[in-house]
Structures are given as C-alpha cells and as structure tokens.
C-alpha positions as CSV (number, residue, x, y, z in Angstrom):
1,M,20.4,-67.4,-6.9
2,N,16.8,-68.1,-5.8
3,S,14.9,-65.0,-4.9
4,A,13.6,-66.7,-1.7
5,Q,17.1,-66.4,-0.3
6,T,16.9,-69.6,1.7
7,I,19.3,-70.3,4.5
8,S,21.4,-72.7,2.6
9,D,22.0,-70.6,-0.5
10,S,22.9,-67.3,1.1
11,P,26.4,-66.0,0.1
12,L,26.9,-64.4,3.5
13,T,28.8,-66.2,6.3
14,R,27.1,-67.3,9.5
15,G,29.8,-66.0,11.8
16,L,28.0,-64.2,14.6
17,G,27.6,-66.3,17.8
18,L,25.4,-65.5,20.8
19,G,27.9,-63.2,22.4
20,G,28.5,-61.2,19.2
21,T,24.7,-61.0,18.5
22,V,24.0,-59.7,22.1
23,A,26.8,-57.1,21.7
24,V,25.4,-55.9,18.3
25,C,21.9,-55.5,19.8
26,M,23.1,-53.8,23.0
27,I,25.3,-51.2,21.4
28,D,22.5,-50.4,19.0
29,M,20.1,-49.9,21.9
30,I,22.2,-47.8,24.2
31,G,24.0,-45.2,22.0
32,V,24.0,-41.6,23.1
33,G,20.2,-41.6,23.7
34,P,19.9,-42.3,27.4
35,F,22.6,-39.8,28.2
36,I,20.8,-36.9,26.5
37,T,17.1,-37.8,27.0
38,I,17.0,-37.9,30.8
39,P,16.2,-34.2,31.0
40,L,13.5,-34.6,28.3
41,M,12.0,-37.5,30.3
42,L,11.9,-35.4,33.5
43,A,10.4,-32.4,31.5
44,M,7.5,-34.7,30.5
45,V,7.0,-36.2,34.0
46,P,8.4,-33.6,36.5
47,G,9.6,-35.7,39.4
48,P,11.4,-39.0,40.1
49,Q,8.2,-40.9,39.1
50,A,9.6,-40.5,35.6
51,L,11.5,-43.7,36.5
52,I,8.2,-45.5,36.0
53,G,8.5,-44.5,32.3
54,W,11.7,-46.6,32.0
55,L,9.9,-49.6,33.5
56,L,6.9,-49.2,31.2
57,G,9.2,-48.7,28.2
58,A,11.0,-52.0,29.1
59,F,7.7,-53.9,29.3
60,L,6.6,-52.5,25.9
61,A,10.0,-53.4,24.4
62,I,9.7,-57.0,25.7
63,C,6.2,-57.4,24.2
64,D,7.5,-56.2,20.8
65,C,10.7,-58.2,21.2
66,L,8.8,-61.5,21.5
67,I,7.2,-61.0,18.1
68,W,10.5,-60.1,16.5
69,A,12.2,-63.0,18.2
70,E,9.6,-65.5,16.8
71,L,9.8,-64.1,13.3
72,G,13.6,-63.9,13.4
73,A,14.0,-67.5,14.5
74,A,11.5,-68.7,11.9
75,M,13.0,-66.7,9.0
76,P,16.7,-66.1,9.7
77,R,17.6,-64.1,6.6
78,S,19.0,-60.7,5.8
79,G,16.6,-57.8,5.9
80,G,14.5,-58.5,8.9
81,S,11.2,-56.6,8.3
82,Y,11.6,-56.8,4.5
83,E,11.5,-60.6,4.6
84,F,8.8,-60.7,7.3
85,L,6.4,-58.5,5.3
86,K,6.7,-60.7,2.2
87,E,6.0,-63.9,4.1
88,I,3.1,-62.5,6.1
89,Y,1.2,-60.8,3.2
90,G,2.4,-63.1,0.3
91,R,5.6,-63.1,-1.6
92,E,4.0,-62.4,-4.9
93,K,1.0,-60.5,-3.7
94,L,0.5,-57.6,-1.2
95,G,3.7,-58.7,0.6
96,R,5.9,-57.7,-2.3
97,L,4.4,-54.2,-2.3
98,L,4.7,-53.7,1.4
99,A,8.3,-55.0,1.4
100,F,9.1,-52.4,-1.3
101,L,7.4,-49.6,0.7
102,F,9.5,-50.7,3.7
103,I,12.8,-50.5,1.8
104,F,11.7,-47.2,0.1
105,Q,11.1,-45.5,3.5
106,L,14.2,-47.1,5.0
107,S,16.2,-45.4,2.2
108,F,15.4,-42.1,4.0
109,S,14.9,-43.2,7.7
110,A,18.1,-45.3,8.0
111,P,20.6,-42.6,7.0
112,L,18.7,-40.1,9.3
113,S,18.8,-42.5,12.2
114,I,22.6,-43.0,11.8
115,A,23.1,-39.3,11.3
116,S,21.2,-38.4,14.5
117,G,23.6,-40.6,16.5
118,A,26.6,-38.9,14.8
119,I,25.1,-35.5,15.6
120,G,24.8,-36.6,19.3
121,L,28.5,-37.6,19.2
122,G,29.4,-34.3,17.7
123,G,27.5,-32.5,20.5
124,Y,29.5,-34.2,23.2
125,A,32.7,-33.4,21.3
126,K,31.8,-29.7,21.7
127,Y,32.0,-30.1,25.5
128,I,35.6,-31.0,25.2
129,W,36.4,-28.6,22.3
130,P,34.0,-25.7,22.4
131,Q,35.6,-24.2,19.3
132,L,33.8,-27.0,17.3
133,S,30.6,-24.9,17.8
134,H,31.9,-22.2,15.5
135,R,29.9,-22.1,12.2
136,W,32.0,-21.8,9.1
137,L,29.0,-21.7,6.8
138,A,25.4,-20.7,7.5
139,L,22.6,-20.5,4.9
140,D,18.9,-20.0,5.0
141,V,17.2,-21.7,2.1
142,Q,13.6,-22.3,1.0
143,I,12.6,-26.0,0.4
144,F,9.0,-26.5,-0.8
145,G,8.2,-23.1,0.7
146,S,9.6,-23.9,4.1
147,P,12.6,-22.1,5.6
148,I,15.6,-24.5,6.3
149,A,18.7,-23.4,8.1
150,L,21.9,-25.1,6.7
151,S,25.2,-24.9,8.6
152,L,28.6,-26.4,8.7
153,S,30.7,-26.4,11.8
154,G,33.6,-28.4,13.3
155,G,31.0,-30.6,15.1
156,T,29.5,-31.4,11.7
157,L,32.9,-32.6,10.4
158,V,33.4,-34.7,13.6
159,A,30.0,-36.3,13.0
160,M,30.8,-37.1,9.3
161,G,34.2,-38.4,10.2
162,C,32.9,-40.9,12.8
163,I,30.6,-42.3,10.1
164,A,33.5,-42.8,7.8
165,I,35.5,-44.6,10.5
166,A,32.6,-46.9,11.2
167,V,32.4,-47.8,7.5
168,V,36.1,-48.7,7.5
169,L,35.7,-50.9,10.6
170,L,32.7,-52.7,9.1
171,Y,34.5,-53.4,5.8
172,R,35.6,-56.9,7.0
173,R,34.3,-60.4,7.7
174,I,31.4,-60.8,10.1
175,T,33.5,-62.9,12.4
176,A,35.8,-59.9,13.0
177,I,32.9,-57.6,13.4
178,G,31.6,-59.8,16.2
179,W,34.8,-59.3,18.2
180,I,34.8,-55.5,17.5
181,S,31.2,-55.4,18.7
182,K,32.2,-57.1,22.0
183,L,35.1,-54.6,22.4
184,M,32.8,-51.7,21.9
185,L,30.2,-53.1,24.3
186,G,33.0,-53.3,26.9
187,G,33.6,-49.6,26.5
188,V,29.8,-48.9,26.8
189,L,29.5,-51.0,30.0
190,V,32.5,-49.2,31.5
191,T,30.8,-45.8,30.7
192,I,27.5,-46.8,32.3
193,G,29.3,-48.5,35.2
194,W,31.4,-45.5,36.0
195,V,28.3,-43.2,36.0
196,I,26.5,-45.6,38.3
197,L,29.4,-45.9,40.7
198,A,30.0,-42.1,40.7
199,G,26.4,-41.4,41.4
200,F,26.0,-43.8,44.3
201,S,29.3,-42.7,45.8
202,H,27.9,-39.2,46.1
203,F,24.2,-40.1,46.5
204,H,21.6,-38.0,48.2
205,G,18.5,-40.1,48.6
206,V,16.2,-37.2,49.5
207,Q,16.6,-35.9,46.0
208,V,15.5,-39.1,44.4
209,F,12.3,-39.4,46.4
210,S,11.3,-35.7,46.5
211,V,8.0,-36.3,44.7
212,P,6.1,-33.1,43.8
213,P,2.6,-32.5,45.2
214,G,-0.1,-34.2,43.2
215,A,2.4,-36.2,41.2
216,F,0.0,-39.2,40.9
217,H,-3.2,-37.3,40.4
218,L,-4.9,-39.0,37.4
219,S,-5.4,-35.9,35.3
220,H,-5.2,-35.2,31.6
221,E,-1.7,-33.8,32.2
222,F,-0.6,-37.0,34.1
223,F,-1.5,-39.3,31.2
224,L,-0.1,-36.9,28.6
225,G,3.1,-36.7,30.5
226,F,3.5,-40.5,30.9
227,G,2.7,-40.9,27.2
228,G,5.5,-38.6,26.3
229,A,7.8,-40.3,28.7
230,M,7.1,-43.7,27.3
231,L,7.8,-42.3,23.8
232,I,11.2,-41.2,24.9
233,A,11.9,-44.5,26.7
234,T,10.8,-46.5,23.6
235,Y,13.3,-44.5,21.6
236,D,16.1,-45.4,24.0
237,Y,15.2,-49.1,24.0
238,W,15.0,-49.4,20.2
239,G,17.6,-51.5,18.5
240,Y,17.1,-55.0,19.9
241,Y,15.7,-56.0,16.5
242,N,19.1,-55.6,14.9
243,A,19.6,-59.3,15.2
244,C,16.8,-59.9,12.7
245,F,18.4,-57.7,10.1
246,L,21.5,-59.9,10.4
247,G,19.6,-63.2,10.4
248,A,21.6,-64.7,7.6
249,E,24.9,-64.1,9.5
250,V,23.9,-65.5,12.9
251,R,24.9,-69.0,13.9
252,Q,22.1,-71.2,15.2
253,P,19.7,-68.4,14.6
254,E,16.6,-70.3,15.8
255,R,18.2,-70.2,19.3
256,N,20.6,-67.2,19.3
257,I,18.3,-64.5,17.8
258,P,15.6,-64.8,20.5
259,R,18.1,-65.2,23.3
260,A,20.2,-62.3,22.2
261,M,17.2,-59.9,21.9
262,I,15.6,-60.9,25.2
263,T,19.0,-60.8,27.0
264,S,19.7,-57.3,25.6
265,I,16.4,-55.8,26.8
266,L,16.7,-57.3,30.3
267,V,20.3,-56.1,30.8
268,V,19.7,-52.7,29.3
269,S,16.6,-52.0,31.2
270,V,18.4,-52.7,34.5
271,L,21.3,-50.5,33.5
272,Y,19.0,-47.6,32.5
273,L,17.0,-47.8,35.7
274,V,20.0,-48.0,38.0
275,M,21.8,-45.2,36.1
276,N,18.9,-42.9,36.3
277,I,18.5,-43.4,40.0
278,S,22.3,-42.7,40.5
279,I,22.0,-39.5,38.4
280,L,19.0,-38.2,40.3
281,G,20.9,-38.7,43.6
282,V,23.6,-36.2,42.4
283,I,21.6,-33.7,40.3
284,P,18.2,-32.7,41.5
285,W,15.4,-33.6,39.1
286,Q,14.3,-29.9,39.0
287,E,17.6,-28.9,37.5
288,L,17.6,-31.8,35.0
289,A,14.1,-30.9,33.9
290,G,15.1,-27.3,33.4
291,A,18.1,-28.4,31.3
292,A,15.6,-29.8,28.7
293,K,15.0,-26.3,27.4
294,D,18.5,-25.6,26.2
295,E,21.6,-27.3,24.8
296,S,23.0,-28.0,28.3
297,R,20.9,-31.2,28.3
298,L,23.5,-32.7,25.9
299,F,26.2,-32.5,28.5
300,M,24.4,-33.4,31.7
301,I,26.5,-36.5,32.4
302,S,29.7,-34.5,31.9
303,T,28.3,-31.8,34.1
304,M,27.6,-34.4,36.8
305,M,31.1,-35.9,36.5
306,E,32.7,-32.4,36.6
307,R,30.9,-31.7,39.9
308,I,32.3,-34.9,41.4
309,Y,35.8,-35.1,39.9
310,G,36.5,-31.7,38.4
311,H,36.9,-30.7,34.8
312,A,39.1,-33.7,34.0
313,G,36.2,-36.0,35.1
314,G,33.8,-34.2,32.8
315,V,36.2,-34.5,29.8
316,I,36.7,-38.3,30.5
317,A,32.9,-38.8,30.7
318,A,32.4,-37.0,27.4
319,L,35.0,-39.2,25.7
320,L,33.4,-42.3,27.0
321,I,29.9,-41.2,25.9
322,M,31.4,-40.4,22.5
323,W,32.6,-44.0,22.5
324,T,29.1,-45.2,23.3
325,A,27.6,-43.0,20.5
326,F,30.1,-44.4,18.0
327,A,29.3,-47.9,19.0
328,S,25.7,-47.3,18.2
329,I,26.5,-45.8,14.8
330,F,28.7,-48.8,14.1
331,S,25.8,-51.2,14.9
332,L,23.2,-49.2,13.0
333,L,25.3,-49.2,9.9
334,L,25.8,-52.9,10.2
335,G,22.2,-53.8,10.6
336,Y,20.6,-51.4,8.1
337,S,23.1,-52.1,5.4
338,R,21.7,-55.6,5.1
339,V,18.2,-54.4,4.2
340,P,18.9,-52.9,0.7
341,Y,21.0,-56.0,0.1
342,A,18.1,-58.3,0.8
343,A,15.7,-56.2,-1.4
344,A,18.3,-56.2,-4.2
345,M,18.7,-59.9,-4.0
346,D,15.0,-60.2,-4.4
347,G,14.9,-57.9,-7.5
348,N,12.9,-55.3,-5.5
349,Y,15.7,-52.7,-5.3
350,F,18.7,-51.5,-7.3
351,R,20.6,-54.6,-8.4
352,I,24.0,-53.1,-7.5
353,F,23.2,-53.3,-3.8
354,A,23.2,-57.2,-4.1
355,R,27.0,-57.2,-4.6
356,V,28.9,-59.2,-2.0
357,H,32.6,-58.8,-1.3
358,P,34.2,-61.8,-3.1
359,K,36.6,-62.6,-0.2
360,L,35.1,-61.0,2.9
361,K,31.5,-62.1,2.2
362,F,29.5,-59.0,3.2
363,P,27.2,-56.5,1.2
364,S,30.0,-54.1,0.3
365,V,28.1,-51.7,-2.0
366,S,25.1,-51.4,0.4
367,L,27.4,-50.7,3.4
368,V,29.4,-48.0,1.6
369,A,26.4,-46.3,0.0
370,L,24.5,-46.1,3.3
371,G,27.6,-44.6,5.0
372,V,28.0,-42.0,2.3
373,V,24.3,-40.9,2.4
374,A,24.3,-40.8,6.3
375,A,27.5,-38.6,6.2
C-alpha cells in the first residue's frame, strides 16, 4: 500500500454518513464533563456571569473548528492531526518528525483522556452504590522522587469494565458503529433534556440573576477568572475534531466532515447554555461554587434531581449521566484508535498497529491495544 494512504486505496470502509458523524462528534464532546465542571466554572467566576464563559468557549470552538473542517475536507484520511502535520510541513521533511512527535505524545495522552472519562463514570456510580468508594488496596510509592498514591476500589473496577465494554461494542463494522453512536446520542439528549425540563419546572429566576457586587469590575481577578472559566469551557467543548480522525470512514467527507463539526458545536453550545441556566434556577450559584472544593461537585446533577424528585430521581439521573460518560468513552476510543493505525500505515509507528480486521474492515490491533492501556 502507498504510504500516502490516498482516499482510493484505504482498506477501511466509508460507512459513516452525516448523522453518524454528528453523533460521534457530539457524544465525544459532551461526556461527563459539563455535569461535573459547573461548580468549577462558578468557582472561577463567582456568579451567573460564568454563563458568559460558555458563550466565549463556543466562539473559540467555532474558530478552531473552521480550521479543522477545512483540513478534514481536503485530507479525509485516518489520523487527523497526524496527516495534517505531514502535509503542512512536508511529508519527507519536518512534517514527518512533527507527525511522529504527535503520535508519540498521543500514546500517553489518548489513554489518559479515555481513562479520565471512565473515572468520571465511576464517580457517579459511587452515588448509587456508596460501597464502591471502599479501597481494597492503597499504596504510597515514589516515582522519580515524587510521592504517588495508588489505590484500587470498586469504582476503579467499574471504570475499567466500562472501557472493556466499549472495546467490545467497537469491535464491528463502521456502519454498525454509526447506528450505535446515534442510539447513544439519543440517551445523551434525553439526559440533558430531562435536566433542562426539571430545572425550568422548578425555576427561581432571582437565583440566576443575583450578580454579586463588582462582578464586572475589570480587575486582575476578573480577567484571571474568565481565563480559567474559558479553559474549563474549552475542555467541555473539545471533541468536535473526532470526525477528522475518522476521515477515511466518512462518506462524502468534503461535505459531511465540515457540516458534522459545525452542527455539533452549535447544538452542544445551546444545550450547555440552557442546561446551566436551568441548574442555576434550582441550586444557588453560591452553593455550586462551594461544591467545587470537595467531591460533592461530582454529584451536583443527582443532588438537584434528588431535591426535585426524591432519592429515586437522583439515582435515575446518575444512571443517565453514566450513560453519557460511557458514550464519550466509546467515541474517544473510536477516534483515537485510528491515529496509531495511520502512523503504522505510514511506517512511522509499530507495524502491528496497521492490521485491519479482514472481514469487518477496522484497525483491530490499534483499538484493542488502546483499550487495554486506558483500562
């Protein structure tokens, strides 16, 4: 196979349509992040003006998305950034080095990103089953002179198990994955929709617009706070670029990749903003900001639902958020697994990662290896 990995000679199947591509991007973007970072946002910008952080984050995401969209439409191959760096800086010159450095750092960052989503899922599982917090093993070790605490609990096993399930679900044709992604997105939209409806059905507008004195005083603390808020918002919007990692498996990529990415950001930004307003109408921002200091921030949505519907409502909310977190893990594994494959096809990574399932036509070794390391 030609190392350029042209559109025509890719062994992967172009089976993702516009709907499936949008679903993959959206479930990657949402995940558990917006449900646990709301207190952190309010701790950075104490007051409902933190909502501006979500708007600024969406604007920044659109600016970045337009660049990704143009590159993805022009070079619809597996690997996304790996391919873009080679083309921009020269396939046999600096581009090859930068592409290698990208896949090298991704070997560490991708499993950590997937693991963080799994840990968030395990955290919400503790709300339903508090016994999962019990530590069966706790060790303090020294790594390069720095103390590291290692522990194993029931929540850890839940996190590892959900990664294993995601690998099993992804071990199939891309056409089937498109339908699974749409099903998962349906569950995500139900979760956010329920939070929004619950919030507005018990809404107290005074709480939303109770701006603290001097909130918009242009001081050093003001800009530092909004900088931190935008950092959190950017984290919660990240994931729209997943379509570019799957470029070799998207139908009509020159049209569907840009449309999927822009659509994802616009829909998600509206959902985030409306959901935050609905939550602030039920739980005062002062309480949410205070929750940023302890583990209670992980369960704020369940706490809100418990106040409205009782304990059963909190449990149902936790289960739905676990669904949302799992959908994000599923999408992260899907997109990131294509990058080692692309590098291996190019001779810039371990050759075994170039293996494609003979019948199902997906990078089987890359997918399983990434899942094992993340777990």
